[in-house]
C-alpha positions as CSV (number, residue, x, y, z in Angstrom):
1,X,1.7,20.7,-53.7
2,X,0.0,23.1,-51.3
3,X,-3.4,22.3,-49.8
4,X,-5.7,25.0,-48.3
5,X,-9.2,25.3,-46.8
6,X,-9.1,29.1,-46.4
7,X,-8.1,29.0,-42.8
8,X,-4.9,27.0,-42.9
9,X,-2.4,25.9,-45.6
10,X,-0.5,22.7,-45.8
11,X,2.6,23.4,-47.9
12,X,5.8,21.3,-48.5
13,X,8.8,22.5,-46.7
14,X,11.2,24.3,-49.1
15,X,14.0,25.3,-46.8
16,X,15.4,24.7,-43.3
17,X,13.5,26.5,-40.6
18,X,13.9,26.6,-36.8
19,X,10.2,26.3,-36.3
20,X,10.1,23.0,-38.1
21,X,13.0,21.6,-36.1
22,X,11.3,22.6,-32.8
23,X,8.1,20.9,-33.8
24,X,10.0,17.8,-34.8
25,X,11.9,17.7,-31.5
26,X,8.5,17.7,-29.7
27,X,6.8,15.1,-31.9
28,X,9.6,12.6,-32.8
29,X,9.4,10.7,-29.5
30,X,5.7,9.9,-30.2
31,X,5.9,9.1,-33.9
32,X,6.5,5.5,-34.7
33,X,7.9,6.5,-38.1
34,X,10.4,8.9,-36.5
35,X,11.5,6.3,-33.9
36,X,12.0,3.6,-36.5
37,X,13.7,5.8,-39.1
38,X,17.4,5.4,-39.6
39,X,17.9,9.2,-39.7
40,X,17.4,11.4,-36.6
41,X,17.2,14.8,-38.3
42,X,13.9,16.1,-39.5
43,X,15.1,17.1,-42.9
44,X,16.8,13.8,-43.5
45,X,13.6,12.1,-42.5
46,X,11.6,14.3,-44.8
47,X,13.8,13.7,-47.8
48,X,14.6,10.0,-47.4
49,X,11.5,8.5,-45.6
50,X,8.5,10.6,-46.5
51,X,6.2,10.6,-49.5
52,X,5.0,14.0,-48.4
53,X,6.3,16.3,-45.7
54,X,4.8,19.8,-45.2
55,X,4.4,22.7,-42.8
56,X,1.0,23.7,-41.5
57,X,0.6,27.5,-41.8
58,X,-2.0,30.1,-41.0
59,X,-2.2,33.8,-41.8
60,X,-1.7,36.2,-38.9
61,X,-1.7,40.0,-38.5
62,X,1.5,41.5,-37.2
63,X,1.7,45.1,-36.1
64,X,4.2,47.2,-38.1
65,X,5.1,50.9,-38.5
66,X,3.4,52.9,-41.3
67,X,6.7,53.6,-43.0
68,X,7.9,50.0,-42.7
69,X,7.8,48.8,-46.3
70,X,10.4,46.1,-45.9
71,X,8.7,42.9,-44.5
72,X,11.5,41.2,-42.7
73,X,11.3,37.5,-41.7
74,X,11.7,36.8,-38.0
75,X,14.9,35.2,-36.8
76,X,13.3,31.9,-35.7
77,X,11.6,31.3,-39.0
78,X,8.1,31.5,-37.6
79,X,6.8,34.4,-39.7
80,X,7.2,34.6,-43.5
81,X,6.0,37.4,-45.7
82,X,4.0,36.9,-48.8
83,X,6.2,39.7,-50.3
84,X,3.1,41.6,-51.6
85,X,2.1,45.2,-51.3
86,X,-0.1,46.5,-48.5
87,X,-3.1,46.7,-50.8
88,X,-2.6,43.1,-51.9
89,X,-2.3,41.9,-48.3
90,X,-5.6,43.7,-47.4
91,X,-7.5,42.2,-50.4
92,X,-6.3,38.6,-49.7
93,X,-7.1,38.9,-46.0
94,X,-10.5,40.3,-46.6
95,X,-11.3,37.6,-49.2
96,X,-10.2,34.8,-46.8
97,X,-11.7,36.0,-43.5
98,X,-14.4,38.4,-44.6
99,X,-13.0,41.1,-42.3
100,X,-11.3,44.4,-42.9
101,X,-7.6,44.5,-42.3
102,X,-6.9,47.1,-39.6
103,X,-4.3,49.8,-40.3
104,X,-0.8,49.4,-39.1
105,X,-1.0,45.6,-39.5
106,X,0.4,43.3,-42.2
107,X,-0.2,39.7,-42.9
108,X,2.5,37.0,-42.3
109,X,2.4,33.2,-42.6
110,X,3.0,31.5,-39.2
111,X,4.2,27.9,-39.1
112,X,1.9,26.2,-36.6
113,X,2.6,22.5,-37.2
114,X,3.9,19.7,-39.5
115,X,2.3,16.8,-41.3
116,X,3.8,13.9,-43.2
117,X,2.9,10.7,-45.1
118,X,5.1,7.7,-45.4
119,X,4.6,4.4,-47.2
120,X,3.4,1.4,-45.3
121,X,4.0,-2.3,-45.6
122,X,0.4,-3.0,-46.7
123,X,-0.6,-2.3,-50.3
124,X,-2.4,1.0,-51.1
125,X,-1.8,2.1,-47.5
126,X,0.1,5.0,-46.0
127,X,1.2,6.2,-42.5
128,X,0.1,9.7,-41.4
129,X,1.6,11.9,-38.7
130,X,0.7,15.4,-37.5
131,X,1.9,17.8,-34.8
132,X,0.6,21.2,-33.8
133,X,2.3,23.8,-31.6
134,X,1.5,23.1,-27.9
135,X,-0.1,26.5,-27.3
136,X,-2.4,26.1,-30.3
137,X,-3.7,22.6,-29.6
138,X,-7.4,22.0,-28.9
139,X,-8.5,24.5,-31.5
140,X,-9.2,22.0,-34.3
141,X,-6.1,23.1,-36.4
142,X,-4.7,19.6,-36.4
143,X,-8.0,18.1,-37.5
144,X,-8.2,20.6,-40.4
145,X,-4.7,19.7,-41.6
146,X,-5.3,16.0,-41.4
147,X,-8.6,16.3,-43.3
148,X,-6.8,18.3,-46.1
149,X,-4.3,15.5,-46.3
150,X,-6.9,12.7,-46.3
151,X,-8.8,14.3,-49.2
152,X,-5.6,14.4,-51.2
153,X,-4.5,10.9,-50.3
154,X,-7.9,9.2,-51.0
155,X,-9.1,11.2,-53.9
156,X,-5.9,12.1,-55.8
157,X,-3.5,9.4,-54.9
158,X,-6.2,6.7,-54.8
159,X,-5.0,5.1,-51.5
160,X,-7.3,2.5,-49.9
161,X,-6.2,2.9,-46.3
162,X,-4.6,5.6,-44.0
163,X,-3.2,4.6,-40.6
164,X,-1.9,6.6,-37.7
165,X,0.4,4.8,-35.3
166,X,1.1,6.2,-31.8
167,X,4.0,5.3,-29.5
168,X,2.3,5.2,-26.1
169,X,4.1,7.4,-23.5
170,X,2.4,10.4,-22.0
171,X,-1.2,9.4,-21.1
172,X,-2.6,12.9,-21.3
173,X,-1.2,13.5,-24.8
174,X,-2.2,10.0,-25.9
175,X,-5.7,10.5,-24.8
176,X,-6.1,13.8,-26.6
177,X,-4.7,12.3,-29.8
178,X,-7.0,9.3,-29.6
179,X,-10.0,11.6,-28.9
180,X,-9.2,13.6,-32.0
181,X,-8.7,10.6,-34.2
182,X,-12.0,9.0,-33.1
183,X,-13.9,12.3,-33.6
184,X,-12.6,12.4,-37.2
185,X,-13.8,8.9,-38.0
186,X,-10.7,6.8,-37.5
187,X,-11.2,3.3,-36.1
188,X,-9.1,1.7,-33.3
189,X,-7.6,-1.4,-34.9
190,X,-5.5,-2.7,-32.0
191,X,-2.6,-2.3,-29.6
192,X,0.7,-4.0,-30.0
193,X,2.1,-4.5,-26.5
194,X,5.7,-3.5,-25.9
195,X,6.3,-3.7,-29.7
196,X,8.5,-0.7,-30.2
197,X,11.9,0.0,-28.5
198,X,12.2,3.7,-28.0
199,X,15.7,4.9,-27.3
200,X,16.5,8.2,-25.6
201,X,18.7,9.1,-28.5
202,X,20.0,7.7,-31.8
203,X,23.5,7.5,-30.3
204,X,22.2,5.2,-27.5
205,X,20.6,3.0,-30.1
206,X,23.9,2.5,-31.9
207,X,25.5,1.1,-28.8
208,X,22.4,-0.7,-27.6
209,X,21.9,1.3,-24.4
210,X,19.1,3.3,-22.9
211,X,15.4,3.5,-23.8
212,X,12.3,1.4,-23.2
213,X,9.8,-0.9,-24.8
214,X,6.5,0.9,-25.6
215,X,3.0,0.0,-26.7
216,X,1.9,1.0,-30.2
217,X,-1.7,2.0,-30.9
218,X,-3.0,1.8,-34.4
219,X,-5.9,3.9,-35.8
220,X,-7.0,3.7,-39.4
221,X,-9.5,5.0,-42.0
222,X,-10.5,3.4,-45.2
223,X,-11.5,5.1,-48.4
224,X,-15.1,3.9,-47.9
225,X,-15.0,5.5,-44.4
226,X,-13.9,8.7,-45.9
227,X,-16.7,8.8,-48.5
228,X,-19.4,8.0,-45.9
229,X,-18.1,10.4,-43.2
230,X,-17.0,13.3,-45.4
231,X,-20.1,13.1,-47.7
232,X,-17.9,13.4,-50.8
233,X,-19.0,12.7,-54.3
234,X,-15.8,10.8,-55.1
235,X,-16.4,7.0,-54.9
236,X,-13.4,4.8,-54.4
237,X,-13.1,1.6,-56.4
238,X,-13.7,-0.6,-53.4
239,X,-17.0,1.0,-52.7
240,X,-18.1,0.8,-56.3
241,X,-17.2,-2.9,-56.4
242,X,-19.3,-3.5,-53.2
243,X,-22.3,-1.7,-54.7
244,X,-22.0,-3.8,-57.9
245,X,-21.8,-6.9,-55.8
246,X,-25.0,-5.9,-54.0
247,X,-26.8,-5.1,-57.2
248,X,-25.8,-8.4,-58.8
249,X,-27.0,-10.3,-55.7
250,X,-30.4,-8.5,-55.8
251,X,-30.8,-9.4,-59.5
252,X,-30.1,-13.0,-58.9
253,X,-32.7,-13.1,-56.0
254,X,-35.3,-11.5,-58.2
255,X,-34.5,-14.0,-61.0
256,X,-35.3,-17.0,-58.8
257,X,-38.4,-15.4,-57.3
258,X,-36.9,-14.7,-53.9
259,X,-38.1,-11.5,-52.3
260,X,-35.4,-9.4,-50.6
261,X,-35.6,-9.0,-46.8
262,X,-37.9,-6.3,-45.5
263,X,-37.3,-4.4,-42.3
264,X,-40.2,-4.4,-40.0
265,X,-41.0,-2.6,-36.7
266,X,-41.4,-4.4,-33.4
267,X,-45.1,-3.5,-33.3
268,X,-46.0,-5.6,-36.3
269,X,-47.4,-9.1,-35.8
270,X,-45.2,-11.8,-37.2
271,X,-47.9,-13.7,-39.0
272,X,-51.7,-14.0,-38.5
273,X,-53.5,-17.4,-38.6
274,X,-54.5,-17.1,-42.2
275,X,-51.0,-16.4,-43.3
276,X,-49.7,-19.3,-41.3
277,X,-52.2,-21.7,-42.8
278,X,-51.4,-20.4,-46.3
279,X,-47.7,-21.0,-45.8
280,X,-48.4,-24.6,-44.7
281,X,-46.7,-24.2,-41.4
282,X,-49.8,-23.3,-39.4
283,X,-51.8,-26.0,-41.1
284,X,-49.6,-28.8,-39.8
285,X,-49.6,-27.2,-36.3
286,X,-53.4,-26.9,-36.2
287,X,-53.8,-30.5,-37.3
288,X,-51.9,-31.6,-34.3
289,X,-53.7,-29.3,-31.9
290,X,-56.2,-30.8,-29.4
291,X,-58.3,-27.6,-29.3
292,X,-60.6,-26.3,-32.1
293,X,-60.4,-22.7,-31.0
294,X,-57.9,-20.6,-33.1
295,X,-54.8,-19.4,-31.4
296,X,-55.2,-16.3,-29.3
297,X,-52.8,-13.4,-29.4
298,X,-50.8,-12.7,-26.3
299,X,-49.3,-9.2,-25.9
300,X,-45.8,-8.9,-24.5
301,X,-44.7,-5.3,-24.3
302,X,-44.9,-3.7,-27.8
303,X,-44.7,-6.9,-29.7
304,X,-47.6,-9.3,-30.3
305,X,-46.9,-12.9,-30.7
306,X,-49.3,-15.7,-31.6
307,X,-48.9,-18.6,-29.2
308,X,-49.4,-21.9,-30.9
309,X,-50.0,-24.9,-28.7
């Protein structure tokens, strides 16, 4: 199933492409799922380990000759034609971007990244991974792809929790990934020290040679976090149950005559003398007081307290 926001498209990989293999080569040493998988190849991983594996694409204008009607795919698999007429290309481009397509240009789909989802050990939980081309990072393209996937996972699949696990290695790359996750609303749930053995190659793993122990950082988002932060109208079951619990608790409090807690500002006095006496607390205090004069207020900053002696 393809997902799109008008700027980028997340589409399952249908055939083998060099651009996918290059992205995987760059990302697999940081992906906990890739390191722990029994299969080194990206397509074996996609078919055997993933619930969903897709390419992140965007539409780009490529200069062509006026008489070039045959839209040929590039050798490295980066650009792919929609196989439409020039008129169709122009209409689609204008509807998506709101801009006129310049002459002598046609639209192609460029593969700019990969995303995947794998099952996790916890119930109703999945692992998520995303990688964008190095020269396109920092433009928010990865965040857009992840948000598309989060909407599908939470609202369509009904998952309760999505986690991202990072094998700590390059500090600069790690910090950028962490900053992106936190800005999207993921929560840092912990660090497993030297928990993952990362080999230099699968062949070295087979003979028990090479590699190092690396830390694993975990960031996660719940379905309730997604609803609150994304402002969606979809309400997951866990949030509905929480609201029902709160409403039931409020009904019980009203039934026994207990007033719910009320938020007050720091400038309000806690209780005046009459209220204290009415409650019975101040009456006992005044009976034990040696002075007949009522307690005088004493101001401390913005809050006024009654000092009872």
